[in-house]
Every structure is written in C-alpha cells, then in structure tokens.
C-alpha positions as CSV (number, residue, x, y, z in Angstrom):
1,X,0.0,0.0,0.0
2,X,2.7,2.5,1.0
3,X,6.3,2.9,0.1
4,X,8.5,3.8,3.1
5,X,10.6,6.9,2.8
6,X,14.2,6.6,4.0
7,X,15.7,8.7,6.7
8,X,16.9,11.8,4.8
9,X,19.5,13.3,7.2
10,X,20.2,17.0,7.3
11,X,20.8,19.5,4.5
12,X,23.9,21.6,4.6
13,X,23.5,25.2,3.5
14,X,27.0,25.0,2.0
15,X,26.9,21.8,-0.2
16,X,30.2,22.9,-1.9
17,X,32.1,22.4,1.3
18,X,33.0,19.1,2.9
19,X,33.1,20.6,6.4
20,X,31.1,23.7,7.3
21,X,33.3,24.9,10.2
22,X,37.0,24.4,9.3
23,X,38.2,27.5,11.2
24,X,36.1,27.0,14.4
25,X,38.0,25.9,17.5
26,X,35.2,26.5,20.1
27,X,31.9,24.9,19.4
28,X,29.2,26.1,21.8
29,X,26.1,23.9,21.9
30,X,22.9,25.2,23.3
31,X,19.2,24.4,22.9
32,X,15.9,24.3,24.8
33,X,15.6,21.8,27.6
34,X,14.5,18.4,26.4
35,X,16.0,18.7,22.9
36,X,19.1,16.6,23.7
37,X,21.7,19.4,23.5
38,X,24.1,17.5,25.8
39,X,23.8,14.4,23.7
40,X,24.5,16.4,20.5
41,X,27.5,18.1,22.2
42,X,28.9,14.7,23.1
43,X,28.3,13.4,19.5
44,X,29.9,16.5,18.0
45,X,33.0,16.0,20.2
46,X,33.3,12.4,19.0
47,X,32.8,13.6,15.4
48,X,35.6,16.2,15.7
49,X,38.0,13.7,17.2
50,X,39.2,12.1,14.0
51,X,42.6,11.8,12.3
52,X,44.5,12.0,15.6
53,X,42.8,15.2,16.7
54,X,42.4,16.0,20.4
55,X,39.0,17.3,21.5
56,X,37.9,18.6,24.9
57,X,34.2,18.3,25.9
58,X,33.2,20.7,28.7
59,X,30.1,20.9,30.8
60,X,29.2,23.8,33.1
61,X,25.8,22.9,34.5
62,X,26.9,20.6,37.3
63,X,24.8,17.6,36.2
64,X,27.7,15.2,35.4
65,X,25.8,14.4,32.2
66,X,29.0,13.5,30.3
67,X,30.0,10.8,32.9
68,X,26.5,9.2,32.5
69,X,26.6,9.2,28.7
70,X,30.1,7.7,28.6
71,X,29.5,5.4,31.6
72,X,32.5,6.6,33.5
73,X,33.0,7.8,37.1
74,X,31.8,11.3,38.0
75,X,34.3,13.8,36.5
76,X,36.7,15.7,38.7
77,X,37.8,19.3,38.0
78,X,40.6,18.1,35.7
79,X,40.8,17.0,32.1
80,X,40.1,13.3,31.9
81,X,40.4,11.0,28.9
82,X,37.0,9.4,28.3
83,X,36.9,8.0,24.8
84,X,38.3,7.7,21.3
85,X,36.5,9.7,18.6
86,X,34.7,8.5,15.5
87,X,37.2,6.8,13.0
88,X,37.7,8.6,9.7
89,X,37.8,6.9,6.3
90,X,41.3,5.6,7.1
91,X,40.3,4.2,10.4
92,X,42.2,6.9,12.4
93,X,40.4,8.2,15.5
94,X,41.5,11.0,17.8
95,X,40.9,11.4,21.6
96,X,38.1,13.0,23.6
97,X,38.9,14.4,27.0
98,X,36.2,15.8,29.3
99,X,36.1,18.5,31.9
100,X,33.4,19.1,34.4
101,X,33.8,22.8,35.3
102,X,32.5,23.9,38.7
103,X,32.7,27.5,39.7
104,X,34.3,27.0,43.1
105,X,37.3,25.1,41.7
106,X,37.5,27.6,38.8
107,X,37.6,30.5,41.3
108,X,40.4,28.9,43.3
109,X,42.4,28.5,40.1
110,X,41.6,32.0,39.0
111,X,42.8,33.5,42.4
112,X,46.0,31.4,42.2
113,X,46.7,32.3,38.6
114,X,46.0,36.1,38.7
115,X,46.4,37.0,42.3
116,X,49.0,34.4,43.5
117,X,46.9,33.7,46.6
118,X,47.9,30.0,46.7
119,X,47.1,28.7,50.3
120,X,45.2,31.9,51.0
121,X,42.7,30.9,48.3
122,X,42.2,27.5,49.9
123,X,41.7,29.2,53.3
124,X,39.0,31.3,51.7
125,X,37.3,28.2,50.5
126,X,37.5,26.7,54.0
127,X,35.6,29.7,55.4
128,X,32.9,29.5,52.7
129,X,33.8,32.8,51.1
130,X,34.1,31.2,47.6
131,X,30.7,29.5,47.9
132,X,29.2,32.8,49.1
133,X,30.8,34.8,46.2
134,X,29.6,32.4,43.5
135,X,26.1,32.0,45.0
136,X,25.3,35.7,45.8
137,X,26.6,36.9,42.4
138,X,25.5,34.4,39.6
139,X,27.4,36.5,37.1
140,X,30.6,35.6,38.8
141,X,29.9,32.0,38.1
142,X,29.5,32.6,34.4
143,X,32.7,34.6,34.3
144,X,34.7,31.8,35.9
145,X,33.1,29.1,33.7
146,X,33.7,30.9,30.4
147,X,37.2,31.8,31.6
148,X,38.2,28.2,32.0
149,X,36.9,27.3,28.6
150,X,38.8,30.3,27.2
151,X,42.0,29.0,28.8
152,X,41.6,25.6,27.1
153,X,41.0,27.1,23.7
154,X,43.9,29.5,23.9
155,X,46.6,27.0,24.7
156,X,49.3,27.3,22.0
157,X,49.4,24.4,19.5
158,X,52.4,22.1,19.7
159,X,54.4,21.4,16.6
160,X,53.5,18.2,14.6
161,X,55.3,15.2,16.1
162,X,55.1,16.6,19.6
163,X,51.4,16.1,20.3
164,X,51.6,13.2,22.7
165,X,50.6,13.7,26.3
166,X,52.3,10.8,28.0
167,X,54.0,11.9,31.1
168,X,52.8,15.5,30.7
169,X,50.6,17.6,32.9
170,X,47.0,17.1,31.6
171,X,46.4,20.8,31.8
172,X,49.2,21.3,29.3
173,X,47.5,19.3,26.5
174,X,46.7,21.2,23.4
175,X,43.2,20.7,21.9
176,X,42.3,21.0,18.2
177,X,38.8,21.8,19.2
178,X,36.7,22.4,22.4
179,X,33.0,21.6,22.6
180,X,31.0,23.3,25.3
181,X,27.8,21.9,26.5
182,X,26.4,25.3,27.4
183,X,23.3,26.5,29.3
184,X,19.9,26.5,27.5
185,X,19.0,28.9,24.7
186,X,17.0,31.2,27.0
187,X,20.2,31.9,29.0
188,X,22.9,31.6,26.4
189,X,23.4,35.3,25.5
190,X,23.6,36.2,29.2
191,X,26.1,33.4,29.8
192,X,28.3,34.2,26.9
193,X,28.0,38.0,27.3
194,X,28.7,38.2,31.0
195,X,32.4,39.1,30.3
196,X,31.3,42.1,28.2
197,X,29.4,43.5,31.2
198,X,32.3,42.8,33.5
199,X,34.7,44.6,31.1
200,X,32.5,47.6,31.3
201,X,32.5,47.6,35.1
202,X,36.2,46.9,35.5
203,X,38.1,49.8,33.8
204,X,41.6,48.5,34.4
205,X,43.5,45.6,35.8
206,X,43.6,41.8,35.2
207,X,39.9,41.4,35.5
208,X,39.2,43.8,32.6
209,X,42.0,42.3,30.6
210,X,40.8,38.8,31.0
211,X,37.2,39.8,30.3
212,X,38.2,41.6,27.1
213,X,40.2,38.5,25.9
214,X,37.3,36.1,26.5
215,X,34.8,38.3,24.6
216,X,37.3,38.7,21.7
217,X,37.4,34.9,21.4
218,X,33.6,34.5,21.7
219,X,32.9,37.0,19.0
220,X,35.6,35.8,16.6
221,X,35.3,33.4,13.7
222,X,37.0,30.8,15.9
223,X,33.7,30.3,17.8
224,X,30.4,29.0,16.6
225,X,27.2,28.8,18.7
226,X,25.2,25.8,17.4
227,X,21.5,25.5,18.4
228,X,19.7,22.1,19.0
229,X,16.0,21.8,18.4
230,X,13.3,19.2,17.7
231,X,10.5,19.5,15.2
232,X,7.9,21.0,17.6
233,X,6.5,24.5,17.8
234,X,8.0,25.8,21.0
235,X,11.6,24.5,20.5
236,X,11.7,25.8,17.0
237,X,10.4,29.2,18.1
238,X,12.9,29.4,20.9
239,X,15.6,28.5,18.4
240,X,14.6,31.3,16.1
241,X,14.5,33.7,19.1
242,X,17.9,32.5,20.2
243,X,19.4,33.1,16.7
244,X,18.1,36.7,16.7
245,X,19.4,37.4,20.2
246,X,22.8,35.9,19.4
247,X,23.1,38.1,16.3
248,X,22.0,41.2,18.2
249,X,24.7,40.5,20.8
250,X,27.4,40.1,18.1
251,X,27.9,36.4,18.9
252,X,28.7,34.1,15.9
253,X,25.7,31.8,15.1
254,X,26.7,28.3,13.9
255,X,24.4,25.6,12.6
256,X,21.0,24.1,13.7
257,X,20.9,20.5,14.7
258,X,17.4,19.0,14.4
259,X,17.4,16.1,16.9
260,X,15.1,13.2,17.6
261,X,13.8,13.0,14.1
262,X,11.2,10.2,13.7
263,X,11.6,7.6,11.0
264,X,9.8,8.6,7.8
265,X,7.8,5.4,7.5
266,X,5.5,6.7,4.7
267,X,6.3,8.4,1.4
268,X,4.6,11.8,0.5
269,X,1.9,10.2,-1.6
270,X,0.9,7.7,1.1
271,X,0.9,10.4,3.7
272,X,-1.6,12.4,1.8
273,X,-3.9,9.4,1.2
274,X,-3.8,8.3,4.8
275,X,-4.3,11.8,6.2
276,X,-7.3,12.4,3.8
277,X,-8.8,9.0,4.6
278,X,-8.4,7.8,1.0
279,X,-7.1,4.3,2.0
280,X,-9.2,1.2,1.1
281,X,-9.5,-1.0,4.2
282,X,-10.0,-4.1,2.1
283,X,-6.6,-3.4,0.4
284,X,-5.0,-3.2,3.8
285,X,-6.6,-6.4,4.9
286,X,-5.4,-8.2,1.7
287,X,-1.8,-7.0,2.3
288,X,-2.0,-8.3,5.9
289,X,-3.4,-11.6,4.8
290,X,-0.6,-12.1,2.2
291,X,1.9,-11.4,5.1
292,X,0.3,-14.3,7.0
293,X,-1.3,-12.0,9.7
294,X,-4.7,-12.9,11.2
295,X,-7.0,-10.1,10.1
296,X,-10.1,-8.6,11.6
297,X,-11.9,-5.3,11.3
298,X,-10.5,-4.1,14.6
299,X,-6.9,-4.6,13.6
300,X,-7.4,-2.8,10.3
301,X,-9.1,0.1,11.9
302,X,-6.4,0.4,14.6
303,X,-3.7,0.4,11.9
304,X,-5.4,3.1,9.9
305,X,-5.9,5.3,13.0
306,X,-2.2,5.0,13.8
307,X,-1.2,5.7,10.2
308,X,-3.5,8.8,10.3
309,X,-1.9,10.0,13.5
310,X,1.5,9.5,12.0
311,X,0.6,11.5,8.9
312,X,-0.8,14.4,10.9
313,X,2.4,14.5,13.0
314,X,4.5,14.4,9.9
315,X,2.7,17.3,8.4
316,X,3.3,19.4,11.6
317,X,6.9,18.4,11.6
318,X,7.3,19.3,8.0
319,X,5.9,22.8,8.8
320,X,8.4,23.2,11.6
321,X,11.2,21.9,9.3
322,X,10.3,24.7,6.8
323,X,10.7,27.3,9.6
324,X,14.1,25.9,10.4
325,X,15.1,26.1,6.8
326,X,14.0,29.7,6.6
327,X,16.8,30.6,9.1
328,X,19.2,29.9,6.1
329,X,21.8,28.3,8.3
330,X,23.6,25.0,7.9
331,X,21.2,22.4,9.2
332,X,21.8,18.8,10.3
333,X,19.4,16.1,11.4
334,X,19.8,13.3,13.9
335,X,17.3,10.4,14.2
336,X,15.5,9.3,17.4
337,X,17.5,6.3,18.5
338,X,15.7,3.4,20.2
339,X,17.2,1.9,23.3
340,X,18.6,5.1,24.8
341,X,22.0,6.8,24.5
342,X,25.2,4.9,25.1
343,X,28.6,5.2,23.5
344,X,27.5,3.2,20.5
345,X,24.6,5.5,19.9
346,X,26.9,8.5,20.3
347,X,29.3,7.1,17.7
348,X,26.4,6.5,15.3
349,X,25.3,10.1,15.8
350,X,28.9,11.4,15.3
351,X,29.1,9.6,12.0
352,X,25.9,11.2,10.8
353,X,27.2,14.6,11.8
354,X,30.4,14.0,9.9
355,X,28.5,12.7,6.8
356,X,26.4,15.9,6.8
357,X,29.5,18.2,7.0
358,X,29.3,19.5,10.6
359,X,32.7,18.0,11.6
C-alpha cells in the first residue's frame, strides 16, 4: 500500500564544502531543555576527534551528564580522557577528554593564577567565602566558567610530532577543538555576554584584561554557537528567538541540529492518502493476509488510526522543518535512537554529523 521513505539526514547550507566549520575551534552547543543538547554536544566531540585530533568536551551545569553518557565515574575538576573519537575513512580516530567545570574550583584556580593567593585561596574556600561569592553573584559563576573554557581554547598548539601527552601535565595538553555543553537557549546570551558586562565595570587591571580577551574569542570566527531543536513549535520558536538574540549580541551563530527526528515510514503520496482518509480498508486487509497476519476489522481500523496520527504529526513536523530552513543556516538532522543513548549511539550520531559536514 505504502512505500517507506528513507531517513533523509540533514541538508547543509553549503553543499560545496565538505566541512562547514573548518576555522572554528570553540563549538558552543545550546538548545531548549529536552531537545538533547548534551547528547548532541557529546556526539559532536566524537565527530571532531578524528585523524588523531584531540578534543575537549566541557560541561558547566553541574549535572555530570558526560559521565553518565560515557558510563565513567563522575568527572573531577581536571581534564580526563573518556573516549576515542569516531574513526575517519582511514580508520584513524582522535581522543576525547572531558572537563566538568565547577565555579568554586575555577575561582580557586583564578585566584591562584592572577592574584597568586595559593594557600590563602584555599583558606577562603574553607571559610565558605568562595561559595558565598559564587552564589550571591551568579554573574561571577559565568565569568569563571567561560574563563576556564577560554584557557583551554587559547593554549598554544604544539608542533607536529610533539602532540603526545604521555607523562605530561594534563592541563598542558593542546586541543584541536573544544566543545562546550552550554546553558539552554534562554540563557545563552547572558552566559556568553557576561564578560562584556564585566569589562564595562572593571576599567583597568587583570579582571578587565581577562574579560576583554574572553569576549574577543567568543565574538571571533574561531567560535560558533550551534542550536539544537526538535520539530515541535516551542523549541523551533525558541531556536529562532535565540538566533536573533545571538546576532543582536554580536555572537557568531553556527548551525542548527534537528534532533530526535522520527523515521519517515510513509512516502509523501501515502501520507496524503492516509491523512485524507483515502485508503481502502480491504486493500490493507489483503496485504496483511498475504503477510500471514490474522486479520479482523478491529486490527485494520487500529492500523489506519495509527497511520493517520503519524501522517498528521509528519505534516506538523514538515511545517516546523520549513521554519528551520527559513533561518538559512547549515542544518543537520539526527534520528531518534531506540534503546537510549550509550557510547555506540553517540558514535552513530557522530558519524551522521560528519557525513552531513558538521565536523
């Protein structure tokens, strides 16, 4: 009766380029809650870690989501090797390190690095001053979190042939790319723009200098803010609003990842017939009989109701897909994966992102 339509994948806005973001070193991934932005960030890190490249995957929301996805112990405040990346055509894969950035540890590191407090900084932590500072002033948290990401991105590259890290301080490893699992779309401009506000308040000194350098990176072509959505009205609208806000703030918009795409079980013609009720129940019954299925009127009616529901949802999804396309940005699609997300699923998603030109 119906010819299935294969999963189509995403459509790049730049079909003449094999990779859409060759100059980007910091990939910021944001999206409305429930769209799977953390999963997409992990898959993107795996996709980027090919041909011997080192990638750092950072999280800043305190949920230890990376550890759960990769089935490793909770991450400490240090760069930890968690996986190999997705192999390229020659079979070569790079490495993925992860970093769980918590504001208290970042503040201690900041005080030690810029104010040489050393033991005094630890004493402040003992008395609860650091926890007080990062709780009473949320902006301080964002400054520290983005500052740590900036440090990882800015590390000088080592010459070819000297990229190994055996026996080296983990914090000295150079990364070819950094992927940041960032706060949701509704807070992303505030999170990324906090250093701009800080630079305006601090007229001189190391605080202003650091804030200016972070904003220079975040507004440069070396950064791209990618947005994750699903084909539903609210997430797509929030994505559109987020793109407008990022552009207004002078932050570089990357691509759109449409996640959790359902299989396209029916072709366009079949969808129209099912949605309009132009399907002959006797034909369905005959097809089922040929497939050696026991048929009754209740089964046929139930199947037609499910098919109609699917057709209606597909129509709504196609309307939202058109709105995404209207943003005129590189767009990538990832399917809904049955059985949950594990490392195998992440590698599958990473391969799809590479095939579509995101990495």
